[in-house]
N, C-alpha and C positions, 0 to 999 in steps of 0.2 A: 580405526579406519575416517574418523576424521580429521585428525592427523593425516594422513597419508593422500585423502582427499583434496584436502587444506592444502598442503606444499605441492601436488603435482595442477589444481589449476590454477594456484599464483605462478607456477614455471613461465605463462603468462608476461607476466611480469618485468621490466626490467632490461630486456632485449632492446624495445626499439623506444623510445619515449614518446614519439609520436603517437606509439598507438598505447602506451601506457592512458598520454591526454584525454584519448578518444574512450575508452575507458571508464575516466575520471567524469567526462562528460555524458555518456553511459547511466553510471551512475549515479549523478545529483543534476542533473537539466531536467528543470522542470516540464522543461517543450516535449522531452522525451520523454519521461515519466508519468507522468501525471496527466499531461494535457491530451493524450490519444486517450486513452479511455473514457476521461471525459466526453473528448467528443463525439464517441460510441454512444453515450448514453443521449447527446444530446442530439442526434440521429435518429436513434432510434424510437425516442420521445415524438420529435418532430415529423417521423414517414406515419402520411395516413394507411388507412385499412381498416377492416373490420373490426382484428381486433385491440383496435386501438388501445381502451376504454383499459382493459385487463394488461397491454404491455405496459400502460403507463403506469399501472398500479402494481406490474413486480418491479418495474424501475426503482419507483420512486420507495417500494422494499430494500433494491437494492442498497441506495444510495446509503437508507436508515443502517441497513444491517452492518455496512461499509462499518459507517461512522463507528457502531458498538464494536466490533470488530478488532479498530484501533485504538480505542479504548482500554477495552480488554488486552490486546498486547503490551500494551503503554503499564497496568495494571501488574500483568506477571511478568514484566523486567523489572519493577520494583521491586515488586513481594520473594519473588523467589531466587534462590545463593547469586550470590553474582556468580560471572561467567566471567571470565578472561576475553575479549579478543582474541581473535590468533596472533596479529601486529603485535599485542601487549602483552602477550603468555609469551614469557624467558623461556630460551632454549630449542623454540619453535623459529624457526630461523624463514621467515617470511622475509620476501622482496619487497620492499618500501616503492612507490609508482611516482614515478617521479611529478613533480607537483604536489604532490602529498606533505602534508605537516606528520610532522614523527608521534604528534602530544595527539592528533586527533581522534574523538572518541573517547579519549585515555577515562575511565572509570566508570564510562556508561557499561551493564550487564550484558552482552551480545543475545542471551535467551529471552522469548524468544525476537526473531525479527520481525519487529513490528510493519518494516513494508513487505514481508510477504504475508504476513497475516496479513493485511488490509487490500492487498492486491490481486491477492487469490477470494480473499470474500468476494472480490470488483467481478475475477475470471468467471467464479463457479455460479452467481447470481446474475451475471448479463447471460453464460450459456442457459437457464434455468431460463429466461426468456427472448431468445435467441441463438440457435443454435450455434450459426457459422461465427456470429461476431463472440460469440461465446469463446469457442476456439481463441479465434485468435487473441479475444484479453487472456488466455492463459498462457498462450503461448510467451505476450508481451510479459506476463507473469515471471513465468521461467528465464526468458532468457535476457530480456533489458533489464528485470528488475534483481533477480536472483543471483542467475551467474556471476556478472560483475564485483556481486559485495563478498560474495566469496574469493572470486579471483582480487583480487585487493585487499585480502586480508578481514573486513568487519564481520565476518560472520563465519564458522562453524559450519558444513556441513547440515550437520544437526539441526542447527539454529533454523536454517531456512523450510528444514523438513518438519521441524513445530509447529514453525511460524505458519505454513502453510496447509497442514491439517489442521488447526485452529479457526485457522481461515475458511478452508472448507465447512467445514464443520457447524461454523455459524451462519454460515452460504446457505446449505442445505436445510441446516432447519430456521431462521430467520424469514429468509426471502420469500418463503409460501407462506406463512401466516402471514404477514405481514403485508404482503397482496391482499391476501383475504380482507385485513382491518384497512386497506385503501380502496377497497370496489367495493363489496358487503355494507361495509358501516358506514361508509357514504362518505368519506373524507374526499375521496380521489373529486369526484363531483363537488364536494364544497367549495376543493384549492381549482378548479377547473374554474367555476363559476365568480372566482376572484384573479384574473390571469394578473392585475394589478400588487397584488401580495404573492401572488405562487410563483410565476415567473424569474422575481428577483431570488424569494426563496432558491430555488434549485439552482439559479446563476452563484450565488452566495455556497451552497451546499459543495456543488462540482466545483467552484471554485477555491476552498476551503479543503477536500478529498485532495486536491492536484498538486496542493504542494502540504500534505499531508497536517495543518493547521499550525504547517513554522511563524504566519504571522500571530494565530490566536495564542497561540503555548509563550510567543515574546513578550504579547503583552498581562498575560497575569503573570508570567516571570516577573516582569516591571514592576504591574503593580502590587506584587509582595513581596519586590525588592523593599518598593515607598511606603508598605504600610507594615508590614512584619519586620523588615531589615536583615 
């Protein structure tokens, strides 16, 4: 079924170069991928209300759980048996999108999708804090994050399903626990008493999540290259 659904969704590629480029933008542009969800985080953090402390503790838990989920997704991708992406699977007749290099992500295992892991963790986590915005975040995770990656042949549907399951489970387990830690453990109050520290940290966390820690990964890779070789 993975093969069938992969080819079915990939059928949108190749008919119109403009459509290909639009799908590539949806998949790769941080302003369309990560920034909208981070704006939701910031909005929910800033709006006043009697539940502000509980809401902020929940959001801090969402950010922390999402970082953990992304790390877990990457560890699994590196340790599970290698799974070739649809665009690099021999005998799988995937159409390459206009503007996409043939060797993109070649050698990177496709299982699970770290995008699905992180964005479903964010969506479910936000849902635990605010129902309406959580539904919007989950819609974003499915339609703007996950589907383009299947359409372009970056992931099999099962990669997305497994990633979404991991992200959902991580959020459901960790966000309630972390909310209690931040709220009842006094960590949120400690941070709120130090806005000169907490807001730069909040900005850094949301910026790095929006880019999926690309700059941090690049820096670590550079340090590794010059120190270890």
